[in-house]
FIPA-237906 format. One line per 5 residues: number of its first residue (from 1); for each residue x, y negated, z negated of N, C-alpha, C. Coordinates in steps of 0.05 Angstrom, whole numbers, always signed. Example, Ala and Ser with C-alpha at 12.3 -4.5 7.8 and 13.67 -1.06 7.14 Angstrom:
2
1	+264/+114/-156/+246/+90/-156/+264/+66/-156; +257/+45/-142/+273/+21/-143/+258/-1/-157
This chain:
457
1	+17/+24/+0/+0/+0/+0/+18/-25/+0; +12/-43/+18/+28/-67/+20/+25/-86/-4; +47/-96/-13/+46/-115/-36/+40/-143/-26; +25/-158/-43/+20/-186/-36/+47/-201/-37; +50/-221/-20/+74/-238/-20/+69/-264/-34
6	+87/-270/-53/+87/-297/-65/+113/-310/-59; +113/-336/-57/+136/-352/-49/+144/-372/-70; +170/-373/-76/+180/-393/-94/+199/-411/-78; +193/-437/-77/+210/-456/-63/+225/-472/-85; +251/-473/-83/+267/-487/-102/+272/-516/-92
11	+259/-535/-104/+260/-563/-94/+264/-583/-116; +280/-575/-136/+283/-593/-159/+308/-610/-157; +325/-606/-137/+349/-621/-135/+346/-651/-131; +363/-666/-144/+361/-696/-142/+373/-706/-116; +394/-692/-106/+407/-702/-82/+422/-728/-86
16	+439/-729/-106/+453/-754/-113/+470/-764/-89; +481/-746/-74/+498/-754/-52/+483/-767/-29; +457/-766/-30/+441/-780/-9/+440/-810/-15; +446/-818/-40/+444/-846/-48/+417/-858/-41; +396/-845/-50/+369/-853/-42/+350/-852/-66
21	+329/-868/-64/+308/-866/-85/+290/-842/-80; +291/-831/-56/+275/-807/-49/+289/-782/-59; +274/-763/-70/+285/-737/-76/+296/-724/-50; +315/-706/-53/+328/-695/-29/+308/-682/-11; +289/-666/-21/+271/-652/-4/+251/-669/+11
26	+250/-695/+4/+232/-714/+18/+247/-730/+39; +273/-725/+41/+288/-739/+62/+278/-729/+90; +274/-748/+109/+261/-740/+134/+279/-727/+154; +267/-707/+168/+279/-695/+191/+257/-694/+212; +262/-706/+235/+241/-707/+255/+217/-723/+246
31	+221/-743/+229/+200/-760/+220/+183/-749/+198; +189/-725/+187/+174/-713/+166/+193/-703/+144; +184/-701/+119/+201/-692/+97/+211/-663/+103; +236/-658/+95/+247/-632/+99/+229/-610/+88; +217/-616/+65/+200/-596/+51/+175/-590/+68
36	+165/-610/+83/+141/-605/+99/+147/-584/+121; +170/-586/+134/+177/-566/+154/+179/-538/+141; +190/-537/+117/+193/-511/+104/+166/-499/+96; +148/-516/+86/+121/-507/+79/+107/-496/+103; +110/-509/+126/+98/-499/+151/+108/-471/+158
41	+134/-467/+156/+146/-441/+162/+136/-420/+143; +134/-427/+118/+124/-408/+98/+95/-401/+103; +79/-420/+111/+51/-415/+116/+46/-394/+137; +65/-392/+156/+63/-372/+176/+65/-343/+166; +75/-340/+142/+77/-313/+129/+51/-305/+116
46	+32/-325/+113/+7/-321/+100/+10/-310/+71; +26/-323/+55/+30/-314/+27/+5/-317/+10; +4/-301/-11/-19/-304/-30/-18/-330/-44; +6/-338/-52/+10/-364/-66/+38/-375/-60; +40/-401/-61/+66/-415/-58/+71/-431/-83
51	+93/-425/-96/+101/-439/-120/+125/-457/-113; +125/-482/-122/+146/-500/-115/+158/-512/-141; +183/-507/-146/+197/-516/-170/+208/-544/-164; +199/-563/-180/+207/-591/-176/+219/-602/-202; +235/-623/-198/+248/-636/-221/+250/-665/-217
56	+273/-674/-206/+277/-702/-200/+256/-712/-180; +244/-735/-187/+224/-747/-169/+200/-729/-166; +192/-714/-186/+170/-695/-183/+144/-707/-175; +138/-731/-186/+113/-744/-178/+112/-752/-149; +135/-761/-138/+136/-767/-110/+131/-743/-93
61	+143/-720/-101/+139/-695/-86/+110/-687/-87; +98/-687/-110/+70/-679/-113/+52/-697/-95; +56/-723/-96/+40/-741/-80/+43/-736/-50; +67/-730/-42/+72/-725/-13/+57/-701/-2; +50/-682/-20/+37/-658/-11/+12/-652/-27
66	-2/-673/-34/-27/-670/-50/-49/-656/-35; -47/-655/-8/-67/-641/+8/-61/-612/+12; -39/-602/+1/-32/-574/+4/-38/-558/-21; -43/-532/-17/-49/-515/-40/-22/-503/-50; -10/-518/-68/+16/-511/-79/+14/-509/-109
71	+27/-488/-120/+29/-485/-149/+55/-499/-158; +52/-523/-171/+75/-538/-178/+87/-529/-205; +113/-527/-206/+127/-518/-231/+149/-538/-237; +149/-548/-262/+170/-568/-269/+194/-554/-281; +218/-562/-271/+243/-554/-283/+255/-579/-296
76	+252/-580/-323/+260/-604/-337/+291/-607/-340; +305/-584/-341/+334/-584/-342/+343/-569/-317; +363/-582/-302/+374/-569/-278/+398/-552/-286; +392/-526/-291/+413/-508/-300/+419/-486/-280; +413/-492/-254/+420/-473/-233/+396/-460/-220
81	+402/-446/-198/+380/-434/-182/+366/-411/-197; +382/-397/-213/+369/-375/-229/+350/-386/-249; +359/-407/-263/+342/-420/-283/+317/-431/-270; +319/-443/-246/+296/-454/-231/+276/-432/-225; +286/-409/-216/+269/-387/-208/+254/-377/-233
86	+268/-376/-255/+256/-366/-281/+231/-383/-288; +232/-409/-282/+210/-427/-289/+184/-419/-275; +187/-408/-251/+164/-401/-235/+153/-373/-240; +169/-356/-252/+162/-327/-255/+137/-322/-271; +130/-338/-292/+106/-333/-307/+81/-334/-290
91	+81/-348/-268/+58/-350/-250/+57/-330/-228; +77/-311/-228/+79/-291/-207/+66/-265/-216; +51/-253/-199/+39/-226/-204/+62/-206/-204; +65/-190/-225/+87/-171/-227/+86/-149/-205; +63/-146/-193/+60/-125/-172/+65/-136/-144
96	+73/-161/-142/+77/-173/-116/+106/-172/-107; +111/-180/-83/+138/-184/-73/+143/-214/-72; +166/-223/-81/+173/-251/-83/+194/-259/-63; +188/-281/-48/+207/-293/-30/+217/-319/-43; +243/-322/-47/+254/-346/-59/+272/-360/-39
101	+268/-386/-35/+284/-400/-15/+288/-429/-24; +310/-442/-15/+315/-470/-21/+297/-489/-5; +292/-512/-17/+274/-531/-4/+286/-549/+17; +312/-546/+22/+326/-564/+41/+335/-549/+66; +319/-530/+75/+326/-516/+100/+303/-520/+120
106	+300/-544/+131/+277/-551/+147/+276/-537/+175; +298/-526/+184/+299/-514/+211/+291/-485/+211; +288/-472/+188/+282/-444/+187/+254/-438/+198; +252/-416/+213/+227/-409/+225/+214/-385/+212; +188/-383/+216/+173/-361/+204/+185/-334/+211
111	+192/-330/+237/+203/-305/+246/+228/-297/+231; +244/-317/+224/+269/-312/+209/+263/-304/+180; +244/-318/+168/+236/-311/+140/+224/-283/+138; +211/-275/+160/+198/-249/+159/+218/-226/+158; +243/-231/+165/+263/-210/+164/+266/-200/+135
116	+263/-217/+115/+266/-209/+88/+240/-209/+72; +219/-222/+83/+195/-226/+67/+178/-200/+65; +180/-182/+85/+164/-158/+85/+176/-137/+67; +160/-118/+60/+170/-96/+42/+192/-81/+54; +210/-71/+38/+233/-56/+47/+250/-48/+23
121	+273/-60/+22/+291/-55/-1/+280/-68/-26; +290/-58/-49/+282/-71/-74/+290/-101/-74; +313/-107/-62/+321/-134/-59/+333/-138/-31; +324/-159/-17/+335/-165/+9/+345/-194/+10; +368/-197/+23/+378/-224/+26/+382/-231/+56
126	+381/-257/+62/+385/-266/+89/+413/-278/+91; +430/-266/+108/+457/-276/+111/+460/-288/+139; +481/-304/+143/+487/-314/+169/+517/-318/+171; +526/-323/+195/+555/-326/+200/+560/-352/+214; +561/-374/+199/+566/-400/+211/+595/-403/+221
131	+599/-422/+238/+626/-427/+248/+645/-437/+226; +633/-450/+206/+648/-460/+183/+633/-451/+158; +645/-433/+142/+631/-422/+119/+636/-439/+94; +650/-460/+96/+657/-477/+73/+631/-486/+58; +632/-481/+32/+609/-489/+15/+589/-468/+10
136	+589/-446/+26/+569/-425/+22/+580/-402/+5; +562/-389/-8/+569/-364/-22/+576/-342/-2; +594/-324/-10/+603/-303/+8/+590/-277/+0; +583/-261/+20/+571/-234/+15/+594/-215/+9; +591/-201/-14/+611/-181/-22/+600/-153/-16
141	+618/-136/-5/+610/-108/+1/+631/-89/-10; +622/-64/-16/+641/-44/-26/+654/-30/-2; +670/-10/-7/+684/+4/+14/+666/+18/+34; +642/+24/+26/+622/+37/+43/+605/+16/+58; +610/-9/+54/+595/-30/+68/+570/-39/+55
146	+565/-28/+31/+540/-35/+17/+544/-62/+2; +523/-78/+3/+523/-104/-11/+524/-100/-41; +544/-113/-54/+546/-110/-83/+545/-136/-98; +544/-158/-83/+543/-184/-97/+547/-207/-78; +545/-231/-89/+550/-256/-75/+568/-273/-93
151	+589/-283/-81/+607/-300/-97/+605/-329/-87; +597/-347/-105/+596/-375/-98/+624/-385/-93; +627/-405/-75/+653/-413/-66/+671/-423/-89; +660/-437/-108/+676/-448/-130/+687/-426/-148; +675/-402/-146/+684/-380/-163/+700/-359/-146
156	+702/-364/-120/+714/-343/-103/+744/-344/-103; +756/-321/-99/+785/-319/-95/+792/-326/-67; +818/-328/-61/+827/-336/-34/+818/-315/-14; +819/-289/-21/+811/-268/-2/+781/-268/+2; +766/-275/-19/+736/-276/-17/+728/-300/+0
161	+743/-321/-2/+736/-345/+15/+741/-340/+44; +756/-320/+51/+762/-313/+79/+739/-297/+91; +720/-288/+75/+697/-273/+85/+679/-291/+102; +671/-281/+125/+655/-297/+144/+625/-294/+140; +616/-275/+123/+587/-271/+118/+579/-291/+96
166	+560/-308/+103/+551/-329/+84/+523/-324/+74; +518/-332/+50/+491/-329/+38/+474/-353/+46; +450/-348/+55/+432/-369/+63/+417/-382/+39; +417/-368/+17/+401/-377/-6/+373/-366/-6; +367/-349/+14/+340/-338/+17/+340/-308/+10
171	+323/-300/-8/+322/-272/-16/+293/-265/-22; +287/-239/-22/+262/-229/-31/+266/-204/-48; +248/-199/-66/+251/-175/-84/+224/-168/-95; +223/-144/-106/+200/-136/-122/+198/-154/-146; +175/-164/-152/+173/-184/-174/+181/-172/-201
176	+173/-148/-206/+179/-136/-232/+209/-132/-236; +223/-123/-215/+252/-120/-217/+266/-147/-219; +257/-166/-203/+270/-192/-203/+268/-205/-231; +245/-202/-244/+241/-213/-271/+262/-201/-290; +267/-176/-288/+286/-163/-306/+315/-172/-301
181	+322/-175/-275/+349/-185/-269/+353/-214/-278; +332/-230/-275/+334/-258/-283/+339/-260/-314; +327/-243/-329/+331/-243/-358/+359/-238/-366; +375/-225/-349/+402/-217/-356/+423/-236/-345; +414/-258/-333/+434/-277/-322/+449/-291/-344
186	+474/-298/-339/+489/-316/-357/+501/-338/-340; +513/-357/-354/+525/-380/-340/+555/-381/-342; +567/-358/-342/+596/-355/-344/+608/-358/-316; +610/-383/-306/+620/-388/-280/+631/-416/-279; +642/-424/-256/+656/-449/-253/+638/-473/-258
191	+612/-470/-252/+593/-492/-254/+576/-492/-280; +580/-470/-295/+564/-468/-320/+534/-466/-315; +526/-454/-292/+498/-452/-285/+489/-422/-283; +463/-419/-284/+451/-392/-280/+446/-388/-251; +462/-372/-238/+460/-368/-209/+439/-347/-202
196	+421/-354/-184/+402/-334/-174/+418/-311/-159; +440/-319/-147/+455/-299/-131/+467/-277/-149; +470/-281/-175/+480/-260/-192/+461/-236/-194; +435/-241/-185/+416/-219/-185/+424/-197/-166; +439/-204/-145/+448/-184/-126/+467/-164/-139
201	+486/-174/-154/+504/-157/-169/+489/-140/-189; +471/-151/-204/+456/-136/-223/+439/-115/-210; +427/-121/-187/+411/-101/-172/+428/-78/-163; +452/-84/-152/+470/-63/-142/+479/-45/-165; +486/-58/-188/+495/-43/-211/+473/-25/-223
206	+448/-33/-220/+426/-17/-231/+418/+6/-212; +430/+7/-188/+422/+28/-169/+399/+21/-151; +390/-4/-153/+368/-13/-135/+378/-15/-107; +360/-12/-88/+368/-15/-59/+370/-44/-52; +393/-52/-39/+398/-79/-31/+405/-79/-2
211	+391/-97/+13/+396/-100/+42/+403/-128/+48; +420/-132/+68/+427/-158/+79/+418/-159/+108; +402/-178/+115/+392/-182/+142/+407/-205/+154; +418/-201/+178/+433/-222/+192/+414/-239/+209; +414/-265/+203/+398/-284/+220/+413/-288/+246
216	+398/-286/+268/+411/-288/+295/+416/-317/+303; +406/-336/+287/+408/-364/+294/+418/-379/+269; +444/-381/+265/+454/-394/+241/+445/-422/+236; +439/-437/+258/+432/-465/+255/+406/-468/+239; +388/-448/+240/+363/-449/+225/+368/-451/+195
221	+390/-442/+186/+395/-440/+157/+412/-463/+146; +417/-483/+163/+432/-506/+153/+416/-522/+133; +430/-531/+112/+417/-549/+92/+431/-576/+93; +423/-593/+74/+434/-620/+74/+437/-630/+45; +462/-637/+38/+466/-649/+11/+475/-678/+13
226	+480/-688/+37/+488/-715/+40/+479/-725/+68; +483/-751/+73/+473/-764/+97/+486/-752/+122; +511/-745/+121/+524/-733/+144/+511/-707/+152; +506/-690/+132/+493/-664/+137/+464/-668/+146; +451/-689/+135/+424/-695/+144/+423/-703/+173
231	+444/-718/+182/+446/-727/+210/+450/-702/+228; +465/-683/+219/+469/-658/+234/+442/-643/+237; +427/-642/+215/+400/-629/+217/+382/-644/+237; +383/-671/+236/+366/-686/+254/+373/-681/+283; +399/-680/+289/+408/-674/+317/+399/-646/+325
236	+401/-627/+307/+392/-599/+313/+362/-598/+318; +347/-613/+301/+318/-613/+304/+310/-625/+331; +323/-648/+338/+316/-661/+363/+323/-643/+387; +345/-630/+386/+352/-612/+408/+332/-590/+411; +322/-579/+389/+302/-558/+390/+275/-569/+401
241	+268/-592/+391/+242/-604/+399/+242/-611/+429; +263/-624/+439/+264/-630/+467/+266/-605/+484; +279/-585/+473/+281/-559/+487/+253/-547/+492; +236/-549/+471/+209/-539/+474/+193/-554/+495; +198/-580/+497/+184/-596/+518/+194/-587/+545
246	+219/-583/+548/+230/-574/+574/+218/-547/+581; +216/-529/+562/+205/-503/+567/+175/-504/+575; +162/-525/+565/+134/-529/+572/+129/-542/+599; +151/-549/+612/+149/-561/+639/+151/-591/+641; +158/-604/+619/+161/-633/+619/+188/-640/+631
251	+189/-661/+647/+214/-671/+658/+224/-693/+639; +248/-689/+628/+261/-709/+611/+285/-720/+626; +285/-745/+632/+307/-757/+647/+334/-754/+632; +333/-756/+606/+357/-752/+589/+348/-741/+562; +347/-714/+560/+337/-702/+535/+350/-712/+510
256	+376/-718/+511/+390/-726/+487/+382/-753/+477; +368/-769/+494/+360/-796/+485/+331/-798/+476; +316/-776/+481/+287/-776/+473/+285/-768/+443; +269/-782/+428/+265/-778/+400/+237/-768/+394; +235/-745/+380/+208/-735/+373/+206/-735/+342
261	+184/-747/+333/+179/-748/+304/+150/-741/+299; +142/-718/+307/+114/-709/+304/+109/-685/+322; +85/-682/+331/+77/-660/+349/+68/-672/+375; +76/-658/+397/+70/-668/+424/+57/-645/+440; +33/-651/+451/+19/-632/+469/+21/-644/+497
266	+28/-628/+516/+33/-638/+543/+19/-622/+564; +11/-635/+586/+0/-622/+609/+23/-616/+630; +15/-613/+654/+34/-607/+676/+46/-633/+687; +71/-630/+696/+85/-652/+711/+86/-678/+696; +90/-676/+670/+94/-701/+654/+123/-709/+658
271	+128/-736/+660/+154/-747/+662/+160/-766/+639; +182/-762/+626/+191/-779/+604/+218/-790/+610; +221/-816/+612/+246/-828/+618/+264/-831/+594; +287/-843/+597/+307/-846/+576/+296/-863/+553; +307/-857/+529/+303/-874/+505/+274/-877/+498
276	+258/-856/+501/+230/-856/+493/+227/-843/+466; +210/-855/+449/+205/-843/+422/+176/-835/+421; +171/-810/+413/+144/-799/+410/+140/-792/+380; +120/-805/+368/+116/-802/+339/+87/-795/+333; +84/-781/+310/+57/-773/+302/+45/-752/+319
281	+19/-754/+323/+4/-735/+340/+1/-747/+368; +14/-735/+388/+14/-746/+415/+5/-725/+435; -13/-733/+452/-22/-716/+474/-18/-730/+500; -4/-716/+518/+2/-727/+545/-10/-709/+566; -30/-720/+580/-44/-704/+601/-27/-700/+626
286	-38/-685/+645/-23/-680/+670/-13/-705/+683; +12/-704/+692/+24/-726/+708/+25/-753/+693; +25/-752/+667/+31/-777/+652/+60/-784/+656; +65/-810/+659/+92/-820/+662/+98/-841/+641; +120/-837/+627/+129/-855/+606/+155/-868/+615
291	+155/-894/+618/+179/-908/+628/+200/-911/+607; +223/-920/+615/+246/-922/+598/+240/-940/+574; +249/-932/+550/+247/-949/+526/+220/-950/+513; +201/-933/+520/+174/-935/+509/+173/-922/+481; +155/-931/+464/+149/-920/+438/+120/-912/+438
296	+114/-886/+434/+87/-876/+435/+80/-863/+408; +61/-875/+394/+54/-865/+367/+24/-858/+365; +18/-833/+359/-10/-825/+354/-28/-832/+378; -20/-824/+401/-35/-832/+426/-45/-807/+440; -67/-811/+454/-79/-791/+471/-82/-803/+499
301	-63/-795/+517/-61/-808/+543/-71/-788/+564; -92/-796/+579/-105/-779/+598/-88/-775/+623; -95/-755/+639/-80/-748/+663/-77/-773/+681; -53/-777/+691/-48/-798/+710/-41/-825/+697; -41/-827/+670/-34/-851/+657/-4/-858/+662
306	+1/-883/+669/+29/-891/+674/+35/-914/+654; +55/-908/+637/+64/-929/+618/+91/-939/+628; +92/-964/+635/+116/-975/+647/+136/-983/+624; +161/-988/+632/+183/-991/+612/+177/-1010/+589; +189/-1003/+566/+190/-1019/+542/+163/-1027/+531
311	+144/-1009/+533/+118/-1014/+522/+115/-999/+495; +100/-1010/+476/+97/-998/+450/+67/-992/+446; +60/-967/+443/+32/-959/+441/+28/-944/+414; +8/-952/+399/+1/-939/+374/-29/-936/+372; -38/-911/+368/-67/-906/+365/-82/-912/+390
316	-71/-907/+414/-83/-914/+439/-95/-889/+452; -118/-893/+465/-131/-871/+480/-137/-881/+508; -129/-865/+528/-138/-871/+555/-156/-848/+564; -176/-855/+580/-196/-835/+588/-194/-829/+618; -175/-841/+631/-170/-836/+660/-144/-848/+668
321	-136/-843/+693/-111/-854/+703/-112/-885/+702; -92/-897/+689/-91/-926/+686/-62/-933/+684; -56/-960/+683/-29/-969/+681/-26/-988/+658; -3/-985/+644/+3/-1001/+621/+32/-1012/+622; +35/-1038/+618/+62/-1049/+617/+72/-1059/+644
326	+98/-1067/+645/+118/-1064/+624/+115/-1084/+601; +129/-1079/+580/+130/-1097/+556/+102/-1102/+545; +85/-1082/+545/+58/-1085/+533/+59/-1075/+504; +41/-1086/+488/+39/-1078/+459/+9/-1071/+454; +4/-1045/+452/-24/-1036/+447/-26/-1024/+420
331	-43/-1035/+404/-46/-1028/+376/-70/-1009/+372; -74/-999/+347/-95/-979/+342/-122/-988/+351; -138/-970/+362/-164/-975/+371/-166/-984/+400; -143/-985/+414/-144/-993/+442/-152/-969/+459; -170/-974/+478/-179/-952/+496/-181/-963/+524
336	-169/-948/+543/-169/-957/+571/-182/-935/+588; -200/-944/+606/-214/-926/+624/-200/-924/+651; -210/-906/+667/-200/-901/+694/-196/-927/+710; -172/-930/+722/-167/-952/+740/-162/-979/+726; -161/-979/+700/-156/-1005/+686/-126/-1011/+686
341	-120/-1036/+679/-92/-1044/+681/-85/-1064/+659; -64/-1058/+644/-53/-1077/+624/-25/-1083/+633; -19/-1109/+637/+7/-1117/+648/+27/-1125/+627; +47/-1141/+636/+69/-1148/+618/+61/-1169/+598; +72/-1165/+574/+67/-1184/+551/+38/-1188/+545
346	+23/-1165/+546/-5/-1165/+538/-7/-1149/+512; -21/-1159/+492/-26/-1145/+467/-56/-1139/+465; -61/-1114/+457/-89/-1105/+453/-92/-1093/+425; -115/-1097/+413/-121/-1085/+387/-151/-1080/+385; -159/-1056/+379/-187/-1049/+375/-204/-1060/+398
351	-195/-1054/+422/-208/-1065/+447/-212/-1042/+467; -235/-1042/+480/-240/-1023/+501/-241/-1037/+528; -225/-1026/+546/-223/-1037/+573/-237/-1019/+592; -258/-1029/+606/-275/-1012/+623/-261/-1004/+649; -273/-987/+665/-261/-978/+690/-254/-1001/+708
356	-230/-1002/+718/-221/-1022/+737/-216/-1050/+725; -221/-1053/+699/-215/-1079/+687/-185/-1083/+685; -177/-1109/+684/-148/-1114/+683/-142/-1140/+668; -119/-1139/+655/-107/-1162/+642/-77/-1160/+648; -68/-1175/+667/-42/-1171/+678/-19/-1186/+664
361	-25/-1208/+650/-3/-1225/+641/-9/-1239/+614; +9/-1238/+595/+10/-1257/+573/-16/-1262/+559; -28/-1241/+550/-56/-1242/+539/-58/-1228/+513; -76/-1238/+495/-83/-1223/+471/-112/-1216/+471; -118/-1190/+468/-145/-1180/+468/-150/-1165/+442
366	-163/-1178/+423/-169/-1165/+397/-198/-1163/+392; -207/-1139/+384/-236/-1134/+377/-254/-1142/+400; -249/-1130/+423/-264/-1138/+447/-275/-1113/+462; -297/-1118/+476/-309/-1099/+494/-309/-1111/+522; -293/-1099/+540/-289/-1111/+566/-301/-1093/+587
371	-320/-1103/+603/-335/-1086/+621/-320/-1079/+646; -330/-1061/+662/-317/-1051/+687/-311/-1075/+706; -288/-1074/+718/-280/-1093/+738/-275/-1121/+729; -276/-1126/+703/-270/-1153/+693/-241/-1160/+697; -236/-1186/+702/-208/-1196/+706/-202/-1217/+684
376	-181/-1211/+669/-174/-1230/+647/-149/-1244/+656; -150/-1271/+659/-128/-1287/+668/-106/-1290/+648; -82/-1298/+659/-59/-1301/+642/-64/-1322/+620; -53/-1316/+596/-55/-1335/+574/-81/-1335/+560; -99/-1316/+566/-125/-1315/+553/-122/-1302/+526
381	-137/-1312/+506/-138/-1299/+480/-167/-1296/+470; -172/-1275/+456/-197/-1272/+442/-192/-1281/+413; -205/-1302/+404/-201/-1312/+377/-219/-1296/+358; -208/-1273/+349/-225/-1254/+334/-225/-1257/+304; -208/-1274/+293/-205/-1276/+264/-210/-1304/+255
386	-229/-1307/+236/-236/-1333/+226/-221/-1340/+200; -202/-1324/+192/-188/-1328/+167/-197/-1310/+145; -221/-1298/+149/-231/-1279/+129/-243/-1254/+142; -255/-1256/+165/-269/-1234/+178/-262/-1232/+208; -264/-1207/+219/-259/-1203/+247/-286/-1203/+262
391	-286/-1213/+286/-310/-1216/+302/-304/-1205/+331; -326/-1197/+345/-323/-1184/+370/-329/-1202/+394; -313/-1199/+414/-318/-1212/+440/-328/-1192/+460; -350/-1198/+474/-361/-1179/+494/-360/-1192/+522; -346/-1179/+540/-343/-1190/+567/-356/-1171/+586
396	-375/-1181/+602/-391/-1164/+620/-375/-1154/+644; -388/-1136/+659/-376/-1124/+683/-371/-1146/+704; -348/-1144/+716/-339/-1162/+738/-337/-1191/+730; -336/-1197/+705/-331/-1224/+696/-303/-1233/+703; -299/-1259/+707/-273/-1270/+714/-266/-1291/+693
401	-245/-1286/+678/-236/-1304/+657/-212/-1319/+667; -215/-1345/+671/-193/-1361/+681/-169/-1363/+662; -146/-1369/+673/-122/-1370/+657/-124/-1390/+634; -110/-1383/+612/-107/-1401/+589/-134/-1407/+576; -152/-1387/+576/-178/-1391/+563/-177/-1380/+534
406	-192/-1392/+517/-195/-1382/+489/-224/-1375/+485; -230/-1350/+479/-257/-1341/+474/-261/-1337/+444; -276/-1355/+432/-279/-1356/+403/-301/-1337/+394; -294/-1315/+382/-314/-1295/+374/-329/-1304/+349; -354/-1293/+345/-368/-1275/+363/-379/-1290/+388
411	-374/-1279/+411/-383/-1292/+435/-388/-1271/+457; -406/-1277/+476/-412/-1258/+497/-409/-1272/+524; -395/-1259/+542/-391/-1269/+570/-408/-1251/+588; -427/-1261/+602/-445/-1245/+618/-432/-1232/+642; -446/-1213/+655/-436/-1200/+679/-432/-1220/+701
416	-409/-1217/+715/-402/-1233/+738/-400/-1263/+731; -398/-1269/+705/-394/-1297/+697/-365/-1305/+704; -361/-1331/+708/-334/-1341/+713/-329/-1362/+691; -306/-1360/+679/-297/-1380/+659/-274/-1396/+671; -278/-1422/+673/-257/-1439/+684/-232/-1439/+668
421	-209/-1441/+682/-183/-1440/+669/-182/-1462/+647; -169/-1456/+625/-165/-1475/+604/-189/-1480/+587; -209/-1464/+589/-234/-1468/+573/-232/-1456/+545; -245/-1469/+526/-249/-1458/+499/-279/-1452/+497; -285/-1426/+497/-313/-1417/+498/-322/-1410/+470
426	-343/-1424/+460/-353/-1419/+433/-382/-1408/+433; -395/-1410/+457/-422/-1400/+459/-425/-1381/+483; -446/-1367/+484/-450/-1347/+505/-449/-1360/+533; -435/-1346/+551/-433/-1356/+579/-451/-1339/+596; -470/-1351/+610/-491/-1335/+625/-479/-1319/+648
431	-492/-1297/+654/-484/-1280/+676/-485/-1295/+703; -465/-1291/+720/-465/-1301/+747/-460/-1330/+750; -454/-1345/+728/-450/-1374/+729/-421/-1381/+722; -414/-1405/+731/-388/-1417/+723/-391/-1433/+698; -375/-1426/+678/-376/-1441/+652/-349/-1454/+647
436	-350/-1480/+641/-326/-1495/+635/-328/-1507/+607; -306/-1509/+594/-307/-1523/+567/-279/-1535/+563; -275/-1558/+576/-250/-1572/+574/-254/-1602/+578; -235/-1618/+568/-237/-1647/+570/-234/-1656/+599; -248/-1678/+606/-245/-1689/+633/-217/-1701/+637
441	-205/-1695/+660/-179/-1706/+666/-180/-1736/+672; -162/-1751/+662/-161/-1779/+670/-132/-1789/+670; -127/-1810/+684/-100/-1822/+686/-100/-1849/+674; -82/-1856/+657/-80/-1882/+645/-59/-1898/+661; -69/-1915/+678/-52/-1931/+695/-36/-1951/+679
446	-11/-1955/+687/+6/-1974/+674/+20/-1965/+648; +14/-1940/+641/+26/-1929/+616/+55/-1923/+622; +72/-1927/+603/+100/-1920/+606/+110/-1904/+581; +130/-1888/+586/+140/-1872/+564/+156/-1889/+544; +156/-1882/+519/+173/-1896/+499/+202/-1894/+507
451	+218/-1914/+501/+246/-1915/+506/+261/-1914/+480; +281/-1897/+478/+297/-1896/+454/+313/-1922/+450; +312/-1932/+425/+327/-1956/+419/+357/-1950/+419; +373/-1969/+428/+402/-1965/+427/+412/-1965/+399; +433/-1949/+393/+443/-1947/+365/+455/-1974/+357
456	+453/-1980/+331/+465/-2004/+320/+495/-2000/+317; +509/-2022/+318/+538/-2021/+314/+544/-2016/+285
């Protein structure tokens, strides 16, 4: 009969070498906390429960994951990985299998964890063979090749440090046996800590079965104790993320320059130019094109949407093929329909642009409903804020708004209405008519400009 799996995540480290107010496990990789990536990988194992041992910055960690079903365990004294695991054991069913792993391994995947998470030996460890084993515990074997222990680097002899098999910090065991080994731990070592890894020696000495599973992708098991190591993790994450986009059929002009900080869903024949950032939840339909230097945050872009260079989009939805930019700024609530056009130096916020409508130059559209085929002239603004409340501007189908107009909301512009350039519109403009609201031009004959007085001696 299969045993239920319970997971213990060790996330109590302060991460002093990060020089940050954030706990180490909340440091971001790919725009999300390291611990978030790990929780996602663990969820793929479908464990009965997940226990997370926290210490430094515990309230910050809890708040960051308040929407997840996590059993939080406080470690008030940081006395080592063995001591941290002991804190969680009272909440573990003795008949279960326990997976223990560090909270700073954001690249590890579910398939890799499953190597040791499933039933097998009494105790299973995940090992890897990095190009540089410095800093990692070494796997010790007897003459017959059986695993008999793990030696932390600070306690290792010169010959032991030459061993290329490294401990990942990930192990699983029968809960009842693990509890017994944890009770026998001591802190007689270079760091004066209770090492979880000493359980491997105790298991081997007791005659329990011990297996070491080799991870085929050492990069997945990298951790981070400082900013340099965090930067290495970020580079590895980005390479994996862009690789998945390439595998999905996306054309990346320069994969190394594209930044992903969230999840991206793509259709066919999507093109992403250099120096593009994709953040949050992004969906790119068939044949979407993103120009050089664009930033796309939480957007749903329909098939055929073209975003020209150096445009910044956040919370934008397009419902058909349309064009945006260059140098456009579209804020949350912006929606563009088929055939619409937003040009250079146009800002939109909470505005819907109907089919074929366009605003090509130097315009601000906030809290507006713009009908099909409407044309918004350069320099137009919707005056949506009265200092306390936001108001809506409604522009009818095929309306023409002359350049440098100010539409003071709440106001309605009728269908096929024309607003003369330079007008300040404060009342409804009737459909099909020309509406002007500007001072009459006049010339003051005989007027001369002031002349600067000569300086005094």
